[in-house]
C-alpha positions in Angstrom: 166.6 33.1 67.5 169.5 35.3 66.6 171.0 37.1 69.8 171.1 40.2 67.8 169.7 41.7 64.6 172.0 41.4 62.0 170.6 43.7 59.6 172.1 47.3 59.1 175.3 48.5 58.7 178.1 46.2 60.5 181.0 48.3 62.0 183.6 45.5 61.2 183.6 43.6 57.9 186.0 40.8 56.7 187.1 40.5 53.2 187.9 36.8 52.9 189.6 35.2 49.7 190.1 31.5 49.8 192.1 29.5 47.2 190.5 26.3 46.6 191.7 23.0 45.3 191.2 22.8 41.7 187.9 22.2 40.6 185.9 22.3 43.4 184.6 26.0 44.0 181.0 24.9 43.0 180.9 22.2 45.9 182.0 24.8 48.4 179.4 27.4 47.1 176.5 24.9 47.0 177.5 23.7 50.9 178.0 27.4 51.9 174.6 28.6 50.7 173.1 25.5 52.0 174.5 25.2 55.4 176.7 28.5 56.2 174.6 31.3 55.8 171.3 31.7 58.3 173.3 29.3 60.4 175.9 32.1 60.9 173.7 35.0 61.1 171.6 33.2 64.0 175.0 34.0 66.0 174.5 37.5 65.4 176.8 38.2 62.2 175.6 39.0 58.8 176.9 37.3 55.6 177.2 40.3 53.3 178.0 38.7 50.2 179.5 35.6 48.2 181.6 35.7 44.6 183.1 33.7 42.2 186.6 35.6 41.5 186.4 36.0 37.7 190.3 35.9 37.3 190.5 32.4 39.2 188.3 29.7 38.9 189.8 28.1 42.2 189.3 31.5 44.0 186.0 31.9 46.5 185.6 35.6 47.8 183.0 36.5 50.5 182.3 39.3 53.2 180.6 39.3 56.7 180.0 41.7 59.1 179.9 42.5 62.8 178.4 45.2 65.1 181.9 45.1 66.6 185.1 43.3 67.5 183.5 42.0 70.8 180.4 40.9 68.7 182.9 39.5 66.3 184.8 37.3 69.1 181.2 36.2 70.6 179.7 35.3 67.0 182.9 33.4 65.9 183.1 31.6 69.0 179.4 30.7 68.9 179.7 29.4 65.1 182.9 27.5 65.1 182.2 26.1 68.3 179.1 25.0 67.7 177.1 21.9 65.8 176.7 23.3 62.3 180.7 23.6 62.1 181.3 20.3 63.7 179.1 18.7 61.2 180.0 20.3 57.9 183.4 22.2 58.6 185.7 18.9 57.5 183.5 19.0 54.1 184.3 22.8 53.8 188.0 22.7 54.6 188.7 19.9 52.3 187.8 22.2 49.2 190.4 24.6 50.3 194.5 25.2 50.0 194.5 28.6 52.1 191.7 30.3 53.8 194.1 32.9 55.5 193.9 35.7 53.1 191.8 37.8 55.4 191.2 41.7 55.9 189.5 43.4 58.4 187.9 46.5 57.3 185.6 49.4 58.8 183.6 51.9 57.3 184.7 55.3 57.0 182.6 57.9 58.8 182.3 59.9 55.6 181.3 57.2 53.6 178.7 54.5 54.0 179.6 50.9 54.5 177.5 47.8 53.5 173.7 48.3 54.0 171.8 45.0 53.6 168.8 43.2 54.9 169.1 39.5 54.9 165.1 39.1 54.0 166.1 40.0 50.4 168.6 37.1 50.0 167.3 35.1 47.2 166.7 31.3 47.9 168.8 28.5 46.6 167.7 27.4 42.9 166.7 31.0 42.0 168.6 32.6 38.9 171.6 33.9 39.4 172.0 37.8 40.0 173.0 39.4 36.7 175.4 41.8 38.1 179.1 42.6 38.0 181.1 43.7 41.5 184.2 45.5 41.3 186.5 45.7 44.5 189.3 48.2 44.3 192.1 47.4 47.3 194.6 50.5 47.5 197.8 49.8 49.7 199.4 52.6 51.7 202.2 52.7 54.0 200.8 51.6 57.7 200.5 54.4 60.3 199.6 57.1 57.4 196.3 58.9 56.5 197.3 60.8 53.2 196.6 58.0 50.6 193.2 57.3 52.3 192.2 61.1 51.9 193.3 60.9 48.3 190.8 57.9 47.7 188.1 59.0 49.9 187.9 63.0 49.4 189.8 62.9 45.8 189.1 59.9 43.8 185.7 58.8 45.1 183.6 61.7 44.5 184.5 61.8 41.0 183.7 58.1 40.5 180.4 59.0 41.8 180.1 61.9 39.2 181.3 59.8 36.4 178.8 56.8 36.9 177.4 54.5 39.6 178.6 55.3 43.1 180.6 53.1 45.0 177.9 51.4 47.6 180.9 51.0 50.1 184.3 52.5 51.2 186.1 50.7 53.9 189.6 51.0 55.4 191.7 48.7 57.5 190.4 48.2 61.1 193.4 48.4 63.3 191.9 46.5 66.5 193.9 43.2 67.4 191.9 40.2 66.1 189.6 39.1 68.8 189.1 35.7 67.6 192.9 34.4 66.9 191.7 30.4 65.9 191.2 32.5 62.4 194.1 34.4 61.4 193.7 38.1 59.3 196.6 39.9 57.8 198.3 42.3 59.8 200.3 45.4 59.3 197.9 46.6 56.1 196.7 49.9 55.4 194.1 49.5 52.9 191.4 51.3 51.2 188.7 49.0 49.8 186.3 50.5 47.2 183.4 48.4 46.2 180.9 49.3 43.5 178.3 47.2 41.4 177.2 47.3 37.9 175.1 45.5 35.4 178.0 44.3 33.8 181.8 44.2 33.2 181.5 46.4 30.3 179.5 49.1 32.3 182.6 49.1 34.6 184.8 49.6 32.0 183.0 52.5 30.7 183.1 53.9 34.1 186.5 53.8 34.8 187.4 55.1 31.6 185.3 58.2 31.8 186.6 58.6 35.5 190.3 58.4 34.4 189.4 60.8 31.3 189.0 63.7 34.2 191.5 66.4 34.1 191.5 66.4 37.8 192.1 62.5 38.1 194.4 62.3 35.4 196.7 65.1 36.2 196.6 65.3 40.3 194.8 62.6 41.9 196.1 59.7 40.4 199.8 61.0 40.1 199.2 61.7 43.9 198.3 58.4 45.1 201.0 56.8 43.1 203.5 58.8 45.1 201.8 57.7 48.0 201.0 53.8 47.5 203.0 51.3 48.5 201.9 48.7 45.8 199.6 49.1 42.8 195.5 48.7 43.4 194.2 45.1 43.2 190.9 45.1 41.6 189.0 42.1 42.3 186.2 40.9 39.6 183.7 39.4 41.4 180.2 37.7 39.9 178.1 37.2 43.0 176.6 33.9 43.7 172.9 33.3 44.1 172.4 33.8 47.6 174.5 36.9 47.8 173.3 39.8 49.3 175.6 42.0 47.7 175.0 42.1 44.1 
């Protein structure tokens, strides 16, 4: 039995982007869906979503959540020190070139984070969800909050007016990594905005409508551009069959 109920709203979230060996993404997804979902959740974490990166055929993106940083340490220690990873971890690692592109994130109090229910996860062999997920990552100088406020209080409300409301708005979790065996990116100050659409055309229309708003075009975006350290990274993601996020 799980030590904790993973359903609900995790307070700590990992966004993991793996670079894989050419042509091996489907192999990893099949292995992941078969061996690494329920077995991770038995330790108290929750596998929030798995995706194919539509801009890179050798990139696998996934998210998992935890109650807090101490729960993260306990869950990861249990899983990576347990029999499932001992049996199948070498096969998973053999598909990967790099697995260290990992962001620790948390929901902002003013906006919801991920809310999912594991019982709603599709079984292997089901039809793939016909959805498109966009994740926009905005980068700001460490230790500052102005950019976060511009996204949360300025851009996101107008995105909600123009189309589907983002289902999660996350910012960098500043706590130290409680499981150093798995590295995470440090020195980051990121706002991540996740939105789901019926297809990519709906995403394009939504962005066009939002960017056409005079307040976005003339005030919010110029202020964000002055505050940011780099242009936003947009992940174009296709959920896998067993992804809860879709």
